[in-house]
N, C-alpha and C positions, 0 to 999 in steps of 0.2 A: 503494500499500500504506499509506503513512503517513497519508493522508486517511481511510482506512478505520479506522485504529487510532484516530485522534483522534475519529472519529465515534462508535465503539464507547465510548470512554472518556466522551465527552460524554454519551451515552445512559444509561449505567451512573450517572453523577454525578447526573443528573436523577431517575432512578428511585430512588436512595438518599435525594435531598433530599425528594422527595414522600413516601417511605415513612416518613421520620423526622420529618416536620414536625409540630408540635404543633397541636392543635385548639384553637380558642377556643369556649367557650360562653358564649353572651350571651342575655340575656332581652329579650323585646320591651316589657315594661312598665316604667313608671317607678316610682320609689321613693316611698313615703308620707313622713310627716313623722318616722316612727320609723326610716326607713332600711331599710324592709322591703316585701314585697308577697306576694300570693298567686301560687302556681304556675299556669300555664295548663294546661289539660287535656292539651295535647300534651306538655309537659314531665313531667307526672304519668305518662303512658304510657310514656315513655322512661325513667322511674326517676330522673330528675334531681332531683326533690324532691317532697314529699308534701302540701304546704300553704303556709300563711304562714311566711315565712323572712326573716331579716335579710341585708343585704350591708354594712351599716356598723355598727360597734360604738359605742355611746354613750360 
């Protein structure tokens, strides 16, 4: 009975961890000399960006 309780607690903890983990959005391209780049077609379809944008402020 104790093993079952520990197993249930472990499974619940894993589910909560996976449900609340943060997502990281990275872009596949490099940055130009101004610290920006154009969005890929895939990123535009997902609504992540709309064109050229900066990642580093001057």
